[in-house]
N, C-alpha and C positions, 0 to 999 in steps of 0.2 A: 702367893700369886698362883692363879690357875694356869694350866698349860697353855702355851701360845700355839693355837691351831692355825695352820697356814696351808692353803691349797695351792699347788704349783702346777700351772697349766702351760703346756707347750709340747715340745718334741725332744726325745732323746736321740741324738745322732750316734752313728758309728763314725769315728773320726780316724782319718789317716793324716797325720801331721808330718810334712816333709820339710826339713830344714835346709838352709843354703848349702851345707856340706854333703847333702844327699841322705843323711840319716833320717830314719822314720820313727814315729811313735804311733802305735796302733792302740787305740783306746776308745772310750765312749765319752760323749760330751753333751752339749745342749743343756736341757734343764737338769741333767744329772749333776752338773756343777752346783746348781742352786740347791738341789735336794741334799747332797752330801755336805756342802758347807753349812746349811741350816742344821743338819743332823749333828755334825761334829762340834759346831760352835754352840748350839743350843742345848745339847745333851738332853737330860730327862725333863727339862722345862718346856720342850717343844713337841708338837705332834704334827707331822708333815703328811699331806695327802697329795701325792703326785697324780695328775690326770693326763694321760697321754696314750697314744696308740703306738704299739711296738711291733715291728715286723717279726714274723715267725722265725726268721733266721738268727735273731739276737735275743729273743724273749727270755729264754732260760738263763743266758749269761747275765743279763741285766738284773732280772728279778732275783737271781741267786745272790748277787752282790748286795742288793737292797734288803734282802731278808736278814742280813747281818746287822741292820740298823733297827734297833728296838723301837725307835720313835717314828718309823716310817710305815704308813698304812698303804698297802698295795691294791686296795679294792678298785681304785680308779685307773689302774694300768691294764690295758686291753691288748690281747694278742690278736693281730690282724693277718689276713691271708695274703700278704705281699711282703717283699723284702723291705728291710728298714732303710730309712734315709742314711746315706753314706756320704759324708763330707770329706773331700780331699782338700787339705789346707796347705798351700804352698807358700812358705815364708821366705822372704828375700833378706839380703844383708841389712836392710834398714828396718827390719821387723815388720814390714808391710805384708799383708796377707792376700793371696788370691784363692778364691774358693770355687771348687767344682762339686756340684751336688748330683749324686745319682740316686735313683729310686725315690719313691715318695709315698709315705703312708697317708691314708685319707685324713681329712680334717676332723677335728673333734665335733661331735654333735652336742646340742644343749642337754639332751637326755643323759649323756655321759657325765656332764659337768654338774648337773643339778643336785645330785646327792651331796656335793661338797661345798655348797654355797653358804653353809652356816659357820664356816671358819672365820676367824677374826680378820685375816688378811687373805686376799686372793691375788697371787702373783701370776700375772700373764706375761710370759716371755716368748716373743716371736723368734723362734729359732729357725724355722723354715720360711716364715712370712705367710704361710698358708696353713698354720696350725689350727685355726678356727676362722669362721666367717664373721663379717661385721654384724650380720643378723644375730648370730650366736652371742657375740660380745654384748650387743644391746640387750639381749634377753638376760644375760648375766647381771648387767647393771640394774635392770628393772626388778630382778628377783632376789637381790641381796642388799643388806645394809653393811656388808663387809667393806673394809678399805680395799680398793683395787689399785694395786701397784703394777704399772705396765712398763716393761722394758721393750722399747720400740724395736731395737736390734734389726732383724732381717725383714721387718715390715718395709724397710727402706730399700730392699733389694729385689731386683728382677732375676730371672733365670733364663738363659738362652737354650737353644736346641741341644747344645753340647753339654749343658749343665753348668756352664760358667756363670757365676753370679756377678751382677753389676748394679750400681746404684740406680734405683728407679722407684721412687716413692709413689704409692697410689694417689690418684688425683683427689680422692676423698679422704686423705689421711687425717684431716681435721675431725671428721666424724669418729674415727677410731680413738683419737686422743680425748675427745669429749667424754668418753666413758670412764676415764681414769681419775683417781684422786692424786696419785703421785706418778709422774712420768720420768723414766730414766732413758738417757740416750748418750752415745759418744759424740764428740765434736764432729766427726765426719757425717754421722747420721743427722745431726742438727743442720749441718750445711746442706745436706740433700733435701731436707724439708724446706729450707729457706731458698734453695736454688741459687745460692750465691756463696762467695768464699768466706765471709764473716772473719775478716783478718784481725780486727781489734777486739779488745775486751768489751768495749762499749757496744759494738755490733752484736757480739754474742749475748750480752746482757739484754739488749733490746729485743732480740728475737726470742730469747727465753721468756721475757715478759709477755710477748705476743702469745706464746704457747700457753702461759697462765691464763690469758684472757679467754681461751677456748673452754675453760672449765676446771682443769686440774688445780689443786691447792698448792702443789709443790712440784718443781722441776729440778731434776738432778742431771747435770752434764758432766760426764767423766772425761778427763783430759790426760789420761795416761800418767806418765811420771810427773806431770805438772800438778796433779791432784784432781780437784773437782769443783764445780760451781753448784751452789745450793741457791735456788731462786724461789722466794716465798711469796705466796699470795697474802692479801690483807688480813684475812681471818687467822691464818697461821702465824703471821708476824705479831698480831695482837696477843695470841695465845702464848707464844714463847717470848714475848716482850723484846722483839727485835725491831729496830727502826729501819734497818737496811733491807732492801728487797733482795739484793744479790750478795752472797757471801762466798769468797774464794777460800777453799781449804787446801793447803799445800799437800803434795803427794809425799810418799815415803821412798827413800832411795833403796834400791834393790842390790844386794850383794849376790853375786853368782847368778845373774839373770839367765833363765833358760827358755821360757815360753810364756807368752801373754795370753794364750788361748784360755778362755773361761774366766778371765779376770773380771769382766763386767758382771758375770753371773755371781761370782763370789762377792763382788762389791754390794749387790742388792741384798744378798743373804746377810752379810755383815751389818749392813745398815738396819735391816728389819729386826734382827735379833738384838742389836744394841739398843735401838730405840724402844723396843718392848720393855727392856730392863731399866733404861735410864730416863726415858721421856725427854731426852736432850738431843736436839737435832745436830748441834755442833759436834758433840762427842760421837754421835752415830756416824756422821760423815767421815770424821777422822778415823774411826775404827774401820769403816768400810774401805777407806784408802789404804789403811795398814794391811788388812787381810788380802786385799786385791794385789798389793805389792808382794806379799808372801807367796801368793799363788804363782808368781813369775819364777819362783825358784824350782818349780817342778813342771813336768809335761804330762798331760793326761790326768786321770782321776785316781790312779793306783796309790799314790803317796799322800793323798789328801787327809786321811785319818791321822797319820803320824804328824802331819804338819799342823792341823787345826785343832786336834783334841787337847793340845797343851796351851792353846791361846785363851787367856781369860778375858771375859767381857768387862770393860771398865765400869766402875760404879760411880 
């Protein structure tokens, strides 16, 4: 099998995670979770091309860490003349998160992304929500045959004058989603797009099917400890010989839970690496659930190598 080439587009944040007891974790996050999970899970079978702008204040720290990953190509990482995005993540007793964002690197231009469009998969992860423009995304879609995997994430968030994030999906969110082959989002993000609560499984399923009608072939909805929903379009169902449109895959119980930050990013990495090896959607979603749950045992990215390098991809 040839190397799995994947371009990862988005933003690497500086993260300050503040727990209910006042303890802090100072680390980096955003697409760094994607990159490192892909690197450690995929090993020598993958080649990863991060495409992002990094503030001058963190550039050396982040690139030094990534230079230790032989399967990561840093040509798409650009040092910019401003301070890097810094996310303050305040976690409460119910593991709910409040985010305050300071600083803002400029959005990526199409010329920065263009050299990396020949990858097999292009993973677009909206970490800030303004990582790239819709015009740029449409140019990506027009100029590549790659599978576009989109994590909606912070595209559903606005930012106030104080930097506090709040749910606010753009009015033209459907145009963004139309550019993707696979769309991933959490249940709260799905509810923000729907502008209603979506209390029942049936309501979630129906709105997921509406997302499919906009153009994507597959929708992944992460449900935390409850697992995830895999919603399949007609062509995908015929290909994988599945009659059901919506498949619920149970989550994995976490022993010694610590922090859920980055779990969605690890989920997408696990799904893509597993599917490349197995071509089995069910195995891939179950593996994604498993590795996302494992991420909950650590906070930040520092222990990811030890955690993920010993996890084998199912066959």
